[in-house]
N, C-alpha and C positions, 0 to 999 in steps of 0.2 A: 369912409366913416359910416355911411348909410348901410353898407353891406354888413359891417360888424354889428350893427344894431338889429339887423334882420335875423331872427332866430333860424330861418330856413337857409341862411347863407352858410356855406362850408367854412368861411373865414370866422364865423362866430364861434366855432368849436375846434380850435387848433389842436388841442390835446387828443381828443377822440379821433381826429382825422389822421393821426400818425399811423394807426393800424390800417386805415383805409388806403393810405398811400403805399404802405407795404404790400397790401393785397394787389393793388394795381401794378406795382413794380414786379411782383412775382410773375405775372402773366406776360410780361414783356420778354422774358428769357426762359421759356419753358424747356427748351432743348438743353440749355446749359445746366439748369437745376436738375433735370432728370438724369443727365449724364453724371453729375456729381453723386447723386443718390445711387446710381448703378455702380460706380466705382467703390463707394463705401460698402455696398452690398457684397461685391466681390471680395473685398478685404475681410469682412466678417465671415463670409463663407469659408475662407481659407483658415480661419481659426477653429471652425467646428470640429475637425478631426481630433483636436486636442481635448475635447470635452470629455469629462469622466463622470460616470454615474455610479455612485456608491454612498454608503452610510458611514458616518464617523460617530462613534458613541459619544466622544467628547463634545461634538456639536450639539447634542441634545441636552447638555447640562448647563444651567446658569452658573458660569464659572465664578462670578463674584459673590454668589450666595455663600454664607458661612458654612452651610451643610456640605456644599460641594468642595469648599476649601478643606474641610475636615476629611471628606472622602478622598481627595487627592493626596492628603498626608498619610492616610492609613491603608490605602488600597494595596500597597506593596508589602505591608507587614501583617495587619490583622485581616484584611480582605476588603473587597469593594462590591460593586453592583454587577460586575461582569462574572456572574456565577453560572456555571452550567450544572444542572442537576439531572442525573439519570436514575430513574426509579425502576428497579428490577422486581417485577411482581410474579410470584409463583402461585397460580390459582389452585393447583392440585396438591401442594405440599407447603411446608414452611421453608424458611431460609435455611434451616438446620438439617440439610442433607448434603452428602458429599457432592452430588451433581450441582445442587444450587450454589453452594459455596464456591465451587470451582468456576461456575459461570460468573458469579459476582467478581471473583478475582480477575478473570480474563477481561471483563468490562472495565474494572478498575485500572488495569494496566493500559488498556486502550485509551481511556480518558486521560491518564497521566502522560500519554504520548501526543496529545492534541497540540497543534501549533499555538505557541504563546502561553502555555499553561504554567502556572506558578507551582512547581513541584512540592514546595513546602506547605501548600494550602490545599492538598488533595486529601479527602476524607472518605473512608469506607470501612465497613466491618472487616473487609479483606485486605486493607492497606496496612503497611508495616507500622504506621503511626497509631493504629487502634490496638492498644496493648492491655493485656491482663496483668494487673499489679497485685502482688500479694506479699504477705509477711512470712518469712521462713521461720522454722523452729528455732533457728539460731538468733532470731531477732533482726535479720537483714530484710531489706525490701528488694524484691526481685520483680522482673516483668518479662513478658514475651508476647509476640503478636498473637492475637486471637486466632488468626488463620495462618497456617504454615503451608505454603504451596508444595512443599516436599512431602507432606503427609496428607494425601488426598483420599485415603481409604480408612477413615475413622470408623470405629465400631459404634454401635448405637449408644452404649454407655458413655463413650467419649463425646459423641455429639450432644448427648443430654447434659453432660458436664459443661461443655462449651456454651450451650444455651443458658444454663443456670448462671454461669459466670457473666455472660453478656447482660442478662436481665438484671443482675446486681450492679451493673455499671451504668449510671445515668448519663454518662458522656456518650454511650453507644446505643443503649436501649431507649428508644424514643427519637433521638436525633438521626440515627443511622439505620436502625432496625425498627420497623413499625411495631406498635403494641400487639397487633394480631400475629406478628412474626411471618407475615406473608410477603412483605416487601422490604428490600434493602436499598439504601440510597448510596449513590456515588456522587460526591460533590467535588468541584474543582473551581479554583479562581483562575481566570485568564487575565493576562497582563495587557492593559490598554496600550495600544501602539504596536504590540507585537502579534496580537491575535489576527487570524485570517478568517473572517466570517464564512466566506464561501467554502474554504477548505475544511473548516470545523464542521460545517453542516454536512459536507460530503462524507467526512470520516464517520460522523455520528450515524448518518443514515446507513452507511455500509455496515457499521457495527450492529445496528438494529436488525438489518437483514440477516446478518450472519448468526446472531445470538438468539433471535426469536425462534420459538419452538412451541409445539403443543403444550399448553399449560404454563407458558412463559409470555409475559407482556413486558415490553420495555417502553417506559415513558420518559420523555426528555423535555425539560423546560429550562428557563433561564434566558437572560438577555442575549447572549451570543447566538443561541438557537433561534430566538425570535427574529433577529436581524438576518440570520441565514435563511429563514423561511421567506422573508420579504424579497431577498435576492432571487428566489426561484420564480418570482412573478414578473421579472423584468421583460421576459418574452411577451407577456400580455400587453405591454406598452405598444408594441408594433401592431398587434391585433386591434387594440382600442383606437390607435391612431388611424388605421385603415378604415374601420367602421365609422369613426367620427368624420373622416374626410368624405366618405360616401354619403353620409346623412346630410352634410352641409351642401354638397353638390346637388343632391336631390332637392333640398329646400330651395336653392337658388334657381334650379330649373323650374320648379313648381311656381315660384314667385315671379320671376322675370320672363322666362322662356325666350331669352335673347342672349346672344353671345356676350355683349358687353356686360349685361347683368350677372352673368355667370363667371366670366373669365377675369374681369377687373377686380371684384372683391377677393377672388382667390389669389390673384397676383399680389394684392395688398397683404394678405395673410402670409404668403410665402416669403415676401420680402421682410415683413415684420418679424417672422419666426427666425429667419436667417440672422437678422440684427440681434435678436434676443439671445439666441444660442451662442452667437459669436461674442457677445458681451460677457456671458458667463465664462466662456473659455478664456477670454482676454484677461478677466479678473483673476483667473486661476482658481475659481470656485468649482466645487463639485455639485452635480445635480442629484439631490437626494431622492430616492424612489418614493418616499412618503410625501414629498411636496410637489409631485408632478401635476397635480390638479391645477395648481396656480399657472404654470406656463400654458396649459391647455385653455384656461380661462382668458388669459391675455390674448392668445391667438384668436379665440372666438370674439373677443372684444374688438380686435382689429377688423375682423370680418363685418361685425355689426356696423362699425363706422363706415366701412366701404359700401355696405348696402344702403345706408342712409344717403350717402353722396350720390350713388348711381340713381336711386329713386328720385332725388331732387333734380338731378340732371335731366331725367326724362320728363319731369314736370315742366322744367324751364324750356325744353326743346319745343314745346307746343307753340310758343310765340317768339322764339329766338333762333338764330343760327347756332351751330354747335359750339363755336368758340365763346360766344356770348353766354350760352347756357352753362358752359363749364365755369366761366368766370363768375356768373351770378351764383352758381352752386357753391363755389369757394367762398365768396363774400358772405353768403347766408349762413354757412355751416362751420366755417373755420374757427370763428371766435367762440361760439357756444361749444363746438366740438373740442376745442383746445381746453376750455374750462372743464369740460367733462373728463378729458384725459388727465388733466392736472389733479382733478378729484380722485381719479383712479390711483394716480401715483402717490398722492398723499396717504391714502389708506394703506398702500404697500410700504411706503417709506417709514411710516410711523411704527411698523412692526418692529423696527430696530430699537425702539425704546426699551424693550425687554432685554434681559441679559442672556438669552439663549443664542449661542453662535449660529445655529442653523437658521433661525428666524432673521438674525442680523444679516447674514449673507443673502438670504432670499430677499430681504427688504432692499438691499443695495442693487442687486441685478434686476429684480422684478420692477422696481420703480423706474429705473433707467429704460428698461425694455418698454414699459407702458408709455413713458414720455416719448420714446422714439416713434410711436404711432402718429404723433403730430406731423412728422416728416414723411414716414413711409406710407401713410394712408391719407391723412387730412390734406397734406400738401401734394403728394405725388399723384393721387387718383384724379383730382380735377385737372392737373397739368397734363396727365396722360390722356384724359378725355378731350382736352383741347387740341391735341396734335393728331389724334386719331380721326379717321373720316366720320362724317355724320352717319348715325345709324339710318338704315333704310326706312325703318318704321319707329315712331316714337310712342306708339300706342301700347299700353300695358294692359293685358287682359285681366279681367276680374278674377279674384280667387277669395277664399274664405277670409284671409287676412284683411282684405279691403272692406269687409263688412263690419269688422270689429269697431273701427272708429265711429261709424254711424250709430252702432248699437250703444256705445258708451255716451256719445253725444246726446242720444235720446234719454239716457239716465240723468245726465247733468244738463237738464233743459232750462233751468232758471234758478233764481235765488231760493225758492222753496225746496226744490229738489236738492239743491246744493246743501241746504241746511240739514236735510235728512241724511245725506251722504256723510256729512261731518259728524252727525250724532251717532250714526252706525260705526264710524271709525273710532269715536270715543268709547263706545261700548266694546269694540274689539280690543282697544288699548287696555281697558279694565280687565278683560278676560286674559289677554296676553300677560299683563302684569301679575295676575294671580298665578298662572302657570310658571312664569319666569322665577317666581319665588321658590320653586321646587328644584331649580337648577343647582347641582352640587359642584363643589370645587374638587376636581380630580375625577376618578372613575366611579360610575354608579353600579358596576357589577364586577364580579371576580374575573380573573383571567386578563388577557391583554385585549384592549379595544382595537388594536391594529388588525386583529384577525377575528373571524366569526366564532361564536361560542362552540359550534360543532367542529371547529378546526382541530386537527391532530394536536397542535400545540396547547390549546386551551383544555382539551380533553386530558392531556398528559398532566397539565397543571392541577386540574381538579382531582385526578387520581392520586397524585402525590400529596396534595393537601388533605384529602379525605383520609389518608392512611397515616399521616404524620402530624406532629404538633404544628407544623407550618414550614413552608419553604421560603417564605419572604422574611428576610433578616433585617433587623434594626440594630445598628451598632451605636452604642453610647460609650464615649471615651472619658475615662477618669484620669486626670493629671494631678501630680503632686509637685511641690516646688523643690524637691531634693531627690537625688538618686536613692533608691531603696524605699522611697516614701510609701509605695503600695503595700509594703510589709507591715506598716504601722497598724496595730489592732483597731484603732478608732477609724482608720480609713476603710479597712476591710468590713468592719461592722456597718459603716455608713453605706457602703456599696451593697451589702447584703440587705439592708433596709430598703435601698432603692429597688433592688430586685423584687422584694416582697410587694412593694407598692405597685410596680409595673405588672406583676402577676395578678393583681386584682382585676385587670381587664380581661373579660372572658374570651377575647379574641387572641390573647397571648397563649400559645401552646407550650412554651417552655423557655428556659433561659440558660445561658452559659457564661461563667465568669470566674475570676480568681477566688471569690468567696466560696464557690462550689468546690473548686479544686482543693482548697485548704481544708474545708470541713470533711471532704471524702477521704483525703489522706490521713487526717487526724483520726477518723473513725477506723481506717484500716490498721493504723498502728496500735489501736486498742481493741484488737480482735473483732473488728466490725461491730462493736457495741454501739447501737444507735444513740446512746446518751452522749457520745463523743462527737456527734455531728454539730460541732460548734467551733467558733473562731477563738483561739487562745488569746490570752491577754498579754502575752510576752512577744515582742517583736522578733527576738532572736529565735524563739521557738517556731514562730510562723516561717521565718526564713529557713529553718531546718526542715520544716514540712515541704516547702517548695523545692529545696535542694534534694531532699529524699526522692521526690517524684521525678526530678530531672535526672538524677543519677540512676534511677531504676530503668530509665529509658535509654538504650544505647544510641537511639537516633538523635543527632544534634538538633537543638532547637525545640525541645519538647514543651517548653513553656511559652514559645513564641505566639501561640494562639491566645494566650491569656495576658501576658505582660511583655513589655519591651526588654531589651537586654540590660538596661540600666535599672529596671524595676521601678521606674518613675511613672510610667503610663500603663494603664490597663484598659482592656476592652470588655464591655458587657454586651452580650448578644441576646436578642429577644426574637422569638420565632412567631410569625403571624401566618394565617392561612390565606390572606389575600391582601391586595394593596388598593382596595376601594378608598375613595376619598374620605368617607366617614371613619374607616379603620385607621387611616393615617392621621387624620385630624385628632382622633381620640388618643392615639399613641403619643404624638408630640405634646398634646395638652397635658397628659399625665406625667410625662417626663419633666415638662416645664413646671408643673405644679409642685413636684417633689423638690426640684431645684430651688424654687422660690421659698418654700417652707424651711429648707435646710441649709440655704446658702450661708456660709460663714461659720457654721457650727463646728466644722472640722478645719483646723488651721492648715492652709496650704493646699487644700483639695478643691479642684475645679472640675465641674462636669460639663462636657461639651457635646452638643448635638450636631449632626447625627449622620451616620454612615450606613452602608449596606443598601439593599434595594429599597427598603422603606424610607431611609433617610434621603436617598437620591430623588425618589419620586415626591417626597414631601417638599424638597427644594423646588422641583419642577412645578408642583401645584401652587406653592406660595408665589413663585415668580410669575406664573400664569395669571394668578389672581391680581397681583400688583400691576402687571402689564395691562390686564383688562381694565383696571381702574384708570390707568393713564392713557391708553391708546384711544379708546372710543371717545372720551371727552375731547382729546386732542384732535381727532378726525373731525368731530362735530364742529369744534371751534374754528379750525382752519378753513374748512369748507364754508362755514358761515361767513368768515371774514372775506374770503376770496369772492364769494357771490355778492356780498354787500358792496365791496369795493368795485367789482366789475360792473354792476348795474347802478351804482351810486344810490342804493336804496336799502335801508334797514329791513323793509318789508320783504324784499327779495330774499335776503338771508334768512329771515324768520320762516318763510315758506319752505325753504330747503331744510331748515332745522326741523320743522314739523314733519316733513316727509321722512327724514332720517330717524326721528324718534319713533314714528309709527312702525316703520319696517324693522327697526332694531328690537323694539319691545316685543313685537310679535315673533321675531326670530328666537328671542330668549324663551318666549312662551312655548314655541315649538320644541326647543331643546328640553325644557322641563317636562313637556308632555311625552316625549320619546325617551326620556332619561339619558340625555346626552350631557356629559359634564363639561365644565370649563377647565381646559388644560392647555398645555403648551402647543397642542395641535389645533384646537378649535379657535383659540384667540385670534391667530392671524387670518383664519378663514372669515371670521366675522368682520374684522377690520377691512379686508379686501372687499367683502360683499357690500359694505356701506359705501366705499369709494366708487365701486363699479355701478351700483344701483342708482346712485344719485344723479347719474348722467340723464336718466329718463326724465326726471323732474326738471332738470335744467333745460333740456330740449323743449319740453312742453311749455314751460314758463316763457322761454325766449320766443317760441312760435306764437303764443297768445299775444305777446307784446308786438310782434311784427304784424300780425293780422289786425290788431287794434289800430296801429298806425295806418294801415291800408283801408280798413273798413269804417273806422270811427264809431263802431257799435260793439259794446262789450260782449253782449250775448252772442252776436254773430261771430265775433273774434274767437270766442271760446269754442263754439261749435266747429268753426273752420279749422282751428288748431287741432282739435281732437280728431277730426276727420282726416287730417294729413299727418301730423306728427304722431297721433295715436296709432295710425296705421304702421308707421315706422317703428314705434316702440313695441307694438305687439309682435312684429316680425323679428326685430333685433333681439327681443327677449327670447323668442323661440330659437333664434340662432345661438344665443349664449347657452341656452339649455341643451341644445343639440351638441354644442362643443364639449360638454362635460357629462352628458347623460349616460354615455357608454361606460363611464367609471362605475355608475350605479348598477348597470346591468351585467357587465362582464368582469369587473375587478374582483379577485378573490381576497384582496386586502380590504378588510372592513373599513379601516380608517379612510381610505381613498373613496370608497363608496359613500360613507357617511358625510365626508367633507363635500363631495359633489352634490349630495342631496341637500345639505345645508345651504350651499350656494344657490341651488335651484330655488329653494324656499325664499331666499333673500331676493333673488331676481324677480320672482313672481310678486312678492310683497312690494318691492320698489316700483314695479310696473303698475300695480294697483294704485299706489300712492300718486304716481305721475298722472295717470289717466283719470282718476276720480277725485283725489284730495286736492291736488293743485288747482284744477279748474273750479272746483267748488269753493275753495278759499278765495280765488280771484273774484268769482261772482258775488260772494258775500262781503268781502273786505274792500273790494274796489281799490287796490293799491295804486297810488299816484304814478309810480314808474311805468305802469301799464295803461291806466286810463288817460294819462297825459302824453302818451307816446305819439311822436310825429317823425317824419323823415325830412332831412334837409335836402339841398340841391343835389348832393352826391348819393342820396339814398341811405345815409347813415341815420339810425334811429336815436332819438333823444326824448327827454321828458321834461316838461316845465314844472316849476314848483306851483304854478297856478293852473291846475288841470281844467281842461274844457269839460263841460257837463256831459255825463254819460247819457246817451240817448235811451229813452224808455222804449222797450221793444213792443211795437204794435204791428199788426198785420200790414198796415199801410207802409210803415217805415221799412219793415223787412222786405216787402215787395219792391219798394223803391231801391233798396240796397242791392237786391239780387239782380234787378234789371240793370243797375249801374255796373 
């Protein structure tokens, strides 16, 4: 009974001693546990040959979003986002020469032969679907292709007549032939699930090499080409991997200069990586080239945990035998390390909250991979150290990293200095908050953010968009409640009004839809009199105009790009020059504005948003924004709860929340400063950065608590913690940066480089928060779970509700503590 009343007795804390008994039990059977870990490692290694690295376009789309549901419905009929666009530019002549037209025809045929192409949705001035329609003297409507490959030696008058006919056709002049007549477009829709990105890229590049000539430039853009480009950089992964490995080994040599300090952290990384890659293969997931930064980060994180364990082991060797040193290392770092790993896993797992399959898959395998570090590093490394012979020398030579702790400890020297640090942090928060308000949803510049602006793909995109109304398409779908409903005059007039409303946007370069078709055929039947560019009031007459156009075209499905076979659904297509976040936001806003103002005015008419490249990216942006609103608060809340419960202290959770808010706000400030948008690619990076970075603050807080229990003086405890854990933080942060910095230096994929740079910024900010803000907060707020810390008979740390008074730091007290 007396033992239970004694707070220093282990019996007085039965719950908290469960983990302590586990830690003791682990070290009784090190060989058995390590053998099990080895067998599991061999199993996962056998799964790695089945791992596949590729991109799946469907994985990039939030499948539950209404825009993507519409995209999936119409991509086989009206078209989708998998469009490939070839711009054939003639710098020394116009398109209207025999040689130029023949070249455009050859390129059109080559594009029509691409794997997975939808032959009904190929468009070009030289394609059979581009037809000249005219009224014969007998009153019949006739048509023929603009370009006849059997007649390649047209005279100049014939070429002039062809040019005049095309200029008079708004379906070709503008969309397929540039206004300056120096570029022709070849467009094709590729069928998702059937296209082969690598083969498409290979054939397109072969086509460019074959058809390029003096005075001829061939530009290629579109999602399939973009993915094809990313595949070309897979070989860089090996190069980046090798350089990263060399940098990490060099850091370990520089830091430890001992075999254990080099080989054991590396062994932890190798085992962790085998488990992670085996898990991905076992789940049947593919590893996407765009998300490779995350696996590299997890591997670097495993190494940083290994480094901290070996560093602590050498510290314990000074006064203990090697088995005791390994056990004390395990007991000291396993619990805070596990909490840090769980924090990593939380950030990774919560990425699955969004509706993008790529991020959901990554959340599943990456969170399990991160959790496996508890076994492969936090458990295995101390056990391995316990069965290995004692190192001949436990002395670690001084290096630059070992001076960082003392420098920081000098900055946070007391309550006054701590107050200044926190005031500076508050000022930094205000600045970060200002710049974070400039962060846009989506992209902040034209072209693809996956590649650099001077990349061939983005240069091609710019060339096409500079010459045409726009290559980025927005599909708006009009549905009626009955077959033939699209032919109703009030429906077509409403759609024409919708077109006029959308064309008020200066970013819209043009539009295509059933109203345009009806008015153009109506004008044609009235000797091209512009007064007849109008929608008739008779439904039967409108049906006759559409039938006339269809019958004038011997190619089946002439109306398929405008209406479905039941004439119940119609597509309106709007052309934009870019898919920047602001462009897409305005496009969707204007469409919703018209719908809100005109909803219900036409019986049975429904307008649905949105397909095409603009619609798909709009869905991705909206999903990213919603995910961002959910994921970060969830990460903050869960880490706050775990830390609060783990330390039985609200103040502990509040400190971690402060550190997370500081690092995250300044991260968004950095994004605003460099004009990096919030999208489906950056949201998971931020969530991962929060989970990974908070480890540092947890380690610092835990070490201050341990030093307080040992020294009994808050000022000394803070300085001792900074001098030891601060050293580990500075080096592990450097290790993490080294694990991903080669993506910044070597990767030709801009997104990978930007993602790595964003993670580096978050690592640095979290390290600053841990080494400066957490100690400063402790010195000023004097939280009870730290100031009341003491150890029981088994060395487990606890805190009373009635804290002992914090000793005032005086030269006499400090001298006495140091001598003790």
